[in-house]
C-alpha angles and dihedrals in degrees: 000000000000127000120230111270114240098175137049093024110173110265098235090050091049090051089049090053094048090050091051092050088052098040095047094042091237104185131222094255090061091047087050091054089049092050093049090051090048089051088064089061095232123205117235134190121263091242132044118328141159141205121206121216125178096268105022145016120232113217123198147160119219111316096347131083106225107184148336123244131197122236107281094035112111117238125206129220136032120336113236128196 
């Protein structure tokens, strides 16, 4: 199982993630929770996955985070802890 990539994220994907953070008003506390989770070097599935936090859901595929959803938006893929 891969680990979430934290470096060398494709520039267009990074731009997309930054836009979602801004558009969906994802706060610093949620990003701190994400960073703490990433510090644990979590393993994620090869295919689509998601991780729920109190104020957002992180969606990814394999080693890449693909987007951020707000509570109430339905993620796809395998839930990770």
